[in-house]
C-alpha positions in Angstrom: -1.4 33.4 63.3 -3.8 32.6 60.4 -6.8 34.2 58.3 -9.1 32.0 57.0 -10.9 33.8 53.7 -13.7 32.4 51.7 -12.6 33.8 48.4 -16.2 33.7 46.4 -19.3 33.7 48.0 -20.9 30.3 47.1 -24.1 30.6 44.5 -26.4 27.4 44.8 -24.8 26.4 41.6 -21.5 26.8 41.7 -19.4 23.2 41.7 -17.2 24.4 44.2 -16.4 26.7 47.5 -13.0 28.4 47.2 -11.1 29.0 50.9 -8.1 31.3 50.9 -5.5 30.5 53.7 -2.8 33.3 54.8 -0.6 32.9 58.0 0.7 29.7 60.0 -1.5 27.0 60.9 -0.3 25.5 64.8 -1.6 24.2 67.4 -2.5 27.8 68.8 -5.2 27.5 66.3 -6.0 24.5 64.9 -9.4 23.6 66.9 -10.5 27.3 65.5 -9.9 26.2 62.2 -11.5 23.0 62.6 -14.6 24.7 63.5 -14.5 27.2 61.0 -14.2 24.6 58.0 -16.8 21.7 59.1 -19.7 24.6 58.9 -18.6 24.8 55.1 -18.5 21.0 55.0 -22.2 20.6 56.8 -23.8 23.5 55.3 -23.0 23.4 51.8 -23.4 20.8 50.1 -20.6 21.4 47.1 -18.7 18.6 44.8 -15.3 20.3 45.5 -13.9 21.8 48.5 -10.6 23.7 47.5 -8.2 25.4 49.5 -5.7 27.9 48.1 -2.9 27.8 49.8 -1.1 30.5 48.4 0.1 32.7 51.4 0.2 29.7 53.9 3.5 29.8 55.4 3.5 26.9 57.8 1.7 23.8 59.1 1.8 21.3 61.5 1.0 17.1 61.6 -2.2 17.8 63.4 -3.5 20.1 60.6 -2.0 18.0 58.1 -4.2 14.7 59.9 -7.1 16.8 60.1 -6.9 17.5 56.4 -6.9 13.8 55.3 -9.5 12.8 57.7 -11.5 15.8 56.0 -11.2 14.9 52.7 -12.4 10.9 54.2 -15.5 12.8 55.3 -16.0 14.7 52.2 -15.4 12.0 49.7 -17.8 9.6 52.0 -20.6 12.4 50.8 -19.7 12.1 47.4 -17.3 15.7 47.6 -13.9 16.3 47.6 -10.8 17.9 49.2 -8.8 20.0 46.6 -5.3 21.9 47.6 -3.6 24.7 45.5 -0.8 26.8 45.2 1.3 25.5 48.2 4.1 27.5 49.2 7.5 25.6 48.9 8.0 24.8 52.2 4.2 23.8 52.5 4.5 21.7 49.7 7.0 19.7 51.1 5.9 18.8 54.5 2.9 17.6 52.2 4.9 16.1 49.6 7.3 14.4 52.6 4.0 13.1 54.4 2.7 11.3 51.4 -0.7 13.7 51.1 -0.7 14.0 48.0 -1.4 10.3 47.1 -4.5 10.8 48.9 -5.9 14.4 48.6 -5.8 15.8 45.1 -3.5 19.1 44.6 -3.6 21.5 41.7 -0.8 23.6 41.0 -2.8 26.0 38.8 -5.7 27.1 40.5 -7.3 29.2 37.7 -7.1 26.3 35.5 -8.9 24.2 37.6 -11.4 26.7 38.4 -12.3 27.0 34.7 -12.3 23.5 34.3 -15.4 23.1 36.8 -17.5 25.4 35.0 
């Protein structure tokens, strides 16, 4: 079970949208998550899509593949995906799969957000 929360309500001038994930992302919810995230990619044209993973306790390989595909799609639109504040078990999955070689990771979300404004 997961929960996706839009932390900031985007303002036209904001250089980012911040989404926070809670719970676990597995095969039971991956399609629903993809549809919700794709909404942000299609509807909002912000330079940075930031995922706060502080409360995410599990991800599966299908989600990792989706994130890599999403990042490529964003880069083609001159946007980028940024991951932040992953729990150690989630961070290890991403690190072992080489995700951080393809997707930017920011340990300190507040510092990163302040650097955007």
